[in-house]
C-alpha positions as CSV (number, residue, x, y, z in Angstrom):
1,M,82.5,14.3,10.2
2,L,83.0,13.9,13.9
3,A,81.2,16.4,16.1
4,I,82.2,16.7,20.0
5,A,79.4,18.6,21.4
6,N,78.6,20.3,24.7
7,A,82.1,20.4,26.2
8,T,83.9,23.0,28.1
9,I,86.7,23.5,25.0
10,I,90.0,24.8,26.5
11,T,91.3,26.3,23.2
12,P,93.6,27.4,25.3
13,V,93.4,30.8,23.8
14,R,90.0,30.9,25.4
15,T,87.7,28.8,27.0
16,I,84.2,28.0,25.5
17,Q,81.3,26.7,27.6
18,R,79.1,24.3,26.1
19,G,80.9,24.4,22.9
20,T,80.8,22.2,19.7
21,T,84.2,21.1,17.8
22,L,83.5,19.8,14.2
23,V,86.2,17.5,12.6
24,R,86.5,16.7,9.1
25,F,89.2,14.9,7.1
26,G,91.6,15.0,10.2
27,Q,91.1,18.8,10.7
28,I,88.8,21.0,12.6
29,E,86.4,22.8,10.7
30,A,84.3,24.8,13.2
31,V,84.4,25.6,16.8
32,A,81.6,27.7,18.6
33,V,78.9,27.5,21.2
34,A,76.7,24.5,20.8
35,T,73.8,26.5,20.4
36,S,75.3,28.5,17.2
37,V,76.5,25.4,15.3
38,K,74.7,23.1,12.9
39,I,75.8,19.7,12.7
40,P,75.2,17.8,9.3
41,S,73.2,14.6,9.1
42,G,75.0,11.7,9.1
43,S,77.8,13.0,11.6
44,N,79.3,10.8,14.4
45,V,78.4,12.7,17.6
46,L,80.2,12.6,20.8
47,D,78.1,14.0,23.7
48,A,80.7,15.3,25.8
49,S,78.5,17.0,28.5
50,G,80.3,17.5,31.8
51,L,83.9,16.9,30.1
52,L,86.6,19.4,29.1
53,L,88.3,19.4,25.5
54,A,91.5,20.4,25.1
55,P,94.3,20.3,22.4
56,G,96.2,17.0,22.2
57,F,99.3,16.9,24.5
58,I,103.0,17.1,23.1
59,D,105.6,15.4,25.1
60,L,109.2,16.7,24.1
61,Q,111.3,14.3,26.1
62,F,109.9,10.8,26.3
63,N,112.6,7.7,26.6
64,G,110.1,5.0,26.4
65,A,107.1,3.3,28.4
66,F,105.0,0.2,28.7
67,G,108.3,-2.0,29.2
68,H,110.3,-0.8,26.3
69,D,113.2,1.5,26.1
70,L,113.4,3.4,22.8
71,T,117.4,3.8,22.9
72,H,117.9,0.1,23.5
73,S,115.0,-0.9,20.9
74,P,114.0,1.9,18.7
75,Q,112.1,-0.9,16.6
76,S,109.7,-0.5,19.7
77,L,108.6,2.9,18.6
78,W,105.0,2.3,17.1
79,R,104.2,-0.2,20.0
80,V,104.8,2.7,22.5
81,A,103.1,5.1,20.4
82,S,100.0,3.0,20.0
83,Q,99.5,3.2,23.7
84,L,100.4,7.0,24.5
85,P,97.0,8.1,23.7
86,R,95.5,6.7,27.0
87,H,97.5,9.6,28.5
88,G,96.3,12.3,26.2
89,V,99.4,12.2,24.2
90,T,99.0,13.0,20.4
91,S,102.4,14.0,19.4
92,F,105.9,13.1,20.8
93,L,109.3,13.0,20.5
94,P,111.0,9.5,20.9
95,T,114.1,10.4,22.9
96,I,117.3,8.6,22.0
97,I,119.8,9.1,25.0
98,T,123.7,8.8,24.5
99,S,124.6,5.8,22.6
100,P,126.6,4.9,19.6
101,L,125.6,7.2,16.7
102,S,124.4,4.5,14.7
103,T,121.7,3.8,17.2
104,V,120.4,7.5,16.2
105,R,120.7,6.6,12.4
106,L,118.8,3.5,12.9
107,A,116.1,5.5,15.0
108,Q,116.1,7.9,12.0
109,E,115.3,5.0,9.7
110,I,112.4,3.6,11.7
111,W,110.9,7.3,11.8
112,H,111.4,7.7,8.3
113,Q,109.8,4.5,7.3
114,G,106.7,5.8,9.4
115,P,104.1,3.5,11.5
116,P,102.6,0.2,10.2
117,E,99.7,0.0,8.3
118,G,96.5,0.5,10.3
119,F,98.3,2.3,13.1
120,N,96.3,4.4,15.2
121,G,98.1,6.1,17.8
122,S,100.4,9.1,18.9
123,R,102.4,10.9,16.0
124,A,106.2,10.8,16.4
125,I,106.8,14.0,14.8
126,G,110.5,13.7,15.3
127,L,113.5,12.6,17.6
128,H,115.0,14.1,20.4
129,V,118.7,13.3,20.5
130,E,119.9,13.7,24.1
131,G,123.6,13.3,23.5
132,P,126.4,12.3,23.1
133,F,127.8,15.7,23.2
134,L,127.3,15.9,27.2
135,N,129.5,17.0,30.0
136,P,130.6,14.0,31.7
137,A,130.4,15.6,35.1
138,K,126.6,15.8,34.4
139,R,126.3,12.5,32.8
140,G,123.4,11.4,34.9
141,A,122.2,8.0,33.5
142,H,124.2,8.4,30.4
143,N,126.7,5.9,29.6
144,P,130.2,7.7,29.5
145,K,131.8,5.3,27.1
146,Y,129.6,7.0,24.4
147,L,130.0,10.6,25.2
148,R,132.2,12.6,22.6
149,P,132.9,15.9,21.7
150,P,130.4,18.0,19.6
151,S,131.2,17.5,15.8
152,V,129.4,19.8,12.9
153,E,130.5,16.2,10.8
154,E,128.6,14.1,12.8
155,V,125.3,16.0,12.8
156,A,125.6,16.6,9.2
157,H,122.5,14.4,8.5
158,W,120.7,15.8,11.5
159,S,117.4,18.1,10.4
160,P,113.6,17.8,11.1
161,E,113.7,16.3,7.5
162,S,115.5,13.5,8.5
163,G,113.5,13.3,11.9
164,V,115.9,15.1,14.3
165,R,113.6,17.9,15.8
166,L,115.6,18.7,18.9
167,V,119.1,18.0,20.5
168,T,120.3,18.3,23.9
169,L,124.1,19.1,24.4
170,A,126.4,20.7,26.8
171,P,127.1,24.3,25.3
172,E,130.3,24.6,27.2
173,L,132.2,21.9,25.4
174,L,134.5,22.6,22.7
175,G,133.1,22.7,19.3
176,A,129.3,23.0,20.6
177,M,129.0,26.6,19.2
178,D,129.5,25.5,15.9
179,V,127.1,22.6,16.2
180,I,124.5,24.9,17.9
181,G,124.7,27.4,14.9
182,A,124.7,24.3,12.1
183,L,121.5,22.6,13.6
184,T,119.6,25.9,14.2
185,K,120.4,26.8,10.6
186,R,118.4,23.6,9.6
187,G,115.7,24.2,11.9
188,V,116.4,22.1,14.8
189,V,115.8,23.1,18.2
190,V,119.0,23.0,20.3
191,S,118.6,22.6,24.3
192,A,121.2,23.1,26.9
193,G,121.3,20.4,29.3
194,H,123.7,17.8,31.1
195,S,126.0,20.5,31.5
196,M,128.5,22.5,33.7
197,A,128.4,25.9,31.9
198,T,128.8,29.0,33.4
199,Y,126.5,32.0,33.4
200,E,128.6,33.4,30.8
201,Q,129.1,30.3,28.6
202,A,125.3,29.8,28.9
203,R,124.6,33.4,27.8
204,T,127.0,33.1,24.4
205,S,124.9,29.6,23.7
206,V,121.7,31.4,23.9
207,M,123.0,34.0,21.4
208,A,124.4,31.2,19.1
209,G,120.8,29.7,19.3
210,I,120.0,27.6,22.2
211,S,116.4,28.0,22.8
212,Y,115.4,25.3,25.4
213,A,116.3,24.0,28.7
214,T,116.4,20.1,29.1
215,H,114.7,19.2,32.5
216,L,115.6,22.2,34.3
217,F,117.8,21.8,37.6
218,N,118.5,18.2,36.9
219,A,122.0,17.4,35.6
220,M,122.8,21.1,36.0
221,P,125.1,22.9,38.9
222,E,123.0,24.1,41.5
223,L,121.9,27.7,41.5
224,H,123.8,30.1,43.5
225,H,122.9,33.7,44.5
226,R,126.4,35.1,43.2
227,K,127.1,32.7,40.5
228,P,123.7,31.9,38.6
229,G,125.5,29.6,36.2
230,L,123.4,27.8,33.6
231,I,120.1,27.8,35.5
232,G,120.1,31.5,36.3
233,A,121.1,32.3,32.5
234,L,118.4,30.0,31.0
235,L,115.6,31.5,33.5
236,S,116.3,35.1,33.1
237,D,116.5,35.1,28.9
238,E,112.7,35.2,27.4
239,R,114.0,33.5,24.3
240,V,114.4,30.2,26.3
241,T,111.5,27.8,26.9
242,I,112.0,25.8,29.9
243,G,111.7,22.1,30.1
244,L,110.5,20.6,33.6
245,I,109.5,17.3,35.0
246,A,106.8,18.0,37.4
247,D,106.7,14.9,39.2
248,G,107.5,16.1,42.7
249,V,110.8,13.8,42.7
250,H,112.9,15.5,40.2
251,V,111.8,19.1,41.2
252,H,110.4,20.1,44.5
253,P,106.6,21.3,44.2
254,S,107.5,24.7,45.7
255,L,110.2,25.2,43.0
256,V,107.7,24.1,40.3
257,K,105.6,26.8,41.7
258,L,108.3,29.4,41.7
259,I,109.4,28.5,38.2
260,W,105.7,28.9,37.1
261,H,105.6,32.4,38.4
262,M,109.0,33.3,36.8
263,T,108.0,31.8,33.4
264,G,104.4,31.8,32.6
265,S,102.8,29.3,30.4
266,N,104.1,30.7,27.3
267,R,107.9,29.7,28.5
268,L,107.2,26.5,30.7
269,N,106.9,23.3,29.3
270,L,106.2,20.3,31.1
271,V,108.0,17.0,30.1
272,T,107.5,13.4,31.3
273,D,111.2,12.2,30.6
274,G,109.1,8.9,30.8
275,M,111.2,5.5,30.5
276,A,110.1,2.0,30.0
277,A,108.6,1.4,33.6
278,L,105.9,3.9,32.8
279,G,102.6,2.0,32.9
280,M,104.2,-1.0,34.3
281,P,104.6,-2.3,38.0
282,P,107.3,-1.7,39.9
283,G,110.5,-3.5,39.1
284,D,113.9,-3.4,37.2
285,Y,113.7,-1.9,33.8
286,G,116.2,-0.6,30.9
287,L,117.3,2.9,30.1
288,G,120.2,2.7,27.4
289,D,122.8,0.5,28.7
290,Y,121.7,1.0,32.2
291,K,119.2,-1.3,34.6
292,V,116.9,1.2,36.6
293,T,114.8,0.1,39.6
294,V,111.6,1.9,40.0
295,T,109.8,1.8,43.5
296,G,106.9,4.1,44.1
297,E,107.3,7.2,42.0
298,K,110.9,7.2,41.3
299,A,113.5,5.5,39.0
300,T,117.0,5.2,40.0
301,L,120.4,3.7,38.9
302,S,122.0,1.6,41.7
303,N,123.7,4.2,42.8
304,G,120.7,6.4,43.5
305,T,121.0,8.6,40.5
306,L,117.6,9.5,38.9
307,A,117.0,7.8,35.5
308,G,114.0,9.3,34.0
309,S,110.7,9.0,35.5
310,I,107.4,7.1,35.5
311,L,105.3,10.4,35.2
312,S,102.6,10.4,32.7
313,M,101.5,13.5,30.7
314,D,98.0,13.8,32.2
315,Q,99.4,13.3,35.9
316,A,102.0,16.0,35.0
317,L,99.1,18.4,34.1
318,R,97.4,17.5,37.2
319,N,100.5,18.2,39.3
320,L,100.9,21.5,37.8
321,L,97.5,22.6,38.6
322,N,98.0,21.3,42.2
323,Y,101.3,22.6,42.9
324,T,100.7,26.3,41.4
325,G,96.9,27.1,41.7
326,C,97.1,28.2,37.7
327,S,94.1,28.1,35.6
328,Q,93.2,25.4,33.6
329,A,94.1,27.2,30.2
330,E,97.6,28.1,31.6
331,A,98.0,24.6,32.7
332,V,97.2,23.1,29.2
333,R,99.2,25.9,27.3
334,T,102.1,24.6,28.9
335,I,101.8,21.1,26.8
336,T,100.1,22.0,23.9
337,T,100.6,25.4,22.7
338,T,104.2,26.2,24.1
339,P,106.0,23.0,22.7
340,A,104.2,23.5,19.3
341,T,105.5,27.1,19.1
342,L,109.0,25.9,20.2
343,L,109.1,23.1,17.2
344,G,107.8,25.6,14.8
345,I,104.2,23.6,14.1
346,A,102.1,26.3,16.0
347,N,100.1,27.1,12.9
348,R,98.8,23.5,12.9
349,K,99.0,21.8,16.6
350,G,98.7,23.0,20.2
351,Q,95.1,24.8,19.4
352,I,91.6,24.1,19.2
353,A,90.8,26.4,16.0
354,P,89.6,25.9,12.5
355,G,92.3,24.7,10.3
356,F,94.4,23.1,12.9
357,D,94.9,19.4,13.2
358,A,92.3,17.6,14.8
359,D,94.3,16.4,17.8
360,L,91.9,16.5,21.0
361,V,91.7,15.1,24.4
362,L,88.5,14.6,26.5
363,L,88.9,15.1,30.2
364,T,87.0,14.8,33.3
365,P,86.7,17.9,35.4
366,D,89.8,16.7,37.3
367,F,91.8,16.2,34.1
368,R,91.3,12.3,33.7
369,V,91.7,11.2,30.0
370,V,88.3,10.2,28.9
371,A,88.9,10.0,25.1
372,T,91.8,11.0,22.8
373,V,91.3,12.0,19.3
374,I,94.3,11.9,16.7
375,D,93.7,13.2,13.1
376,G,90.0,13.1,13.7
377,Q,90.2,9.4,14.6
378,I,89.5,8.1,18.0
379,A,92.6,6.6,19.3
380,Y,91.6,5.9,22.9
381,Q,88.1,5.8,24.9
382,D,87.7,4.8,28.5
383,V,84.7,2.5,27.9
384,S,83.8,3.2,31.6
385,A,83.4,6.9,31.1
386,G,80.2,6.1,29.1
387,L,80.4,8.3,26.3
388,R,77.7,8.3,23.9
389,L,78.5,8.3,20.2
390,R,75.6,8.6,17.7
391,R,74.9,9.3,14.3
392,M,72.6,12.4,13.1
393,G,69.6,11.7,11.3
394,T,68.7,12.9,8.3
395,G,68.4,16.8,7.7
396,E,70.8,19.6,9.1
397,L,70.1,19.3,12.8
398,Q,71.3,21.5,15.7
399,M,72.8,19.6,18.7
400,P,70.8,20.4,21.5
401,E,72.5,21.7,24.8
402,A,72.6,19.0,27.3
């Protein structure tokens, strides 16, 4: 058993001061105030005094990192996943952008094969297929060579069971409504993005099953006060969860704050849209077929078009807190409970409660990652943080408060 003691636990349904979380067989067994929890002898105990404990972070849009692009090389999936725990990410959707459909099939096969023996990293809980059913007028960093009209036949083998959890498409395209209906019937989350949809078209698509917005504002027509368009339709419909890249580049901090006040943590979902340069020095990197130049905090094509980001999930969390002044629990919810609910896995991920997967992140008070636990195993630990791991002696002892 693993016991994490004396942490401030952000469940995020409630916050427990000086709490203890007990983990056994990859699941959370108990969560309570430290003084009321008995830790069995032989347990491994992490004394988390002065630290925060949050559910593991979930990233729904992630193109690559650490020098690897998942569309160009789906085979790099597990190498990338092995390093994500350093940013608190315990579950994610590897994102395949517009490419030949054979690339999606290859990514499905790699996902289905699972990680290599001895793997200890972030869990790929399905793919996010972003394209190829996008509007050419809002293609962004997607290669127009591979864009195509939506087709029910071409998505016949896309389902959560086959590895596809989320699909981004332009709902105004001919055939899109049939694809939305077919995918949602199988349990795939369908998102509106890279689109020129009008307000009326967007409203119709939500009725058909659209329930997510891919990186709101980006690759969409601007919000107009008389023609609210896609952005207005998605924001005004409470059935839609809003994906947002809170890096201060894709969306101005003041607008992040505005969207926060409009949606709250139950509808706002932070994503990184991370690409190969995440975790790497400035330079040139790949995104699909394109070369992306990274300088400072921005990743762009040669024509200046934004192409993914170098935002990490823990930084996104810090940004949201700084931009909005929301509470810690509200911020955490946007990358834990909210994405888990959208994907239909909120019964096992996104909270710290008995029976949930033991996906946990230990953080400093300013939200720096100290350690990440996945399925009850420590997947990352900042050795400089001085966390103490000790083993309880014989007899059933109570963990003393710090």
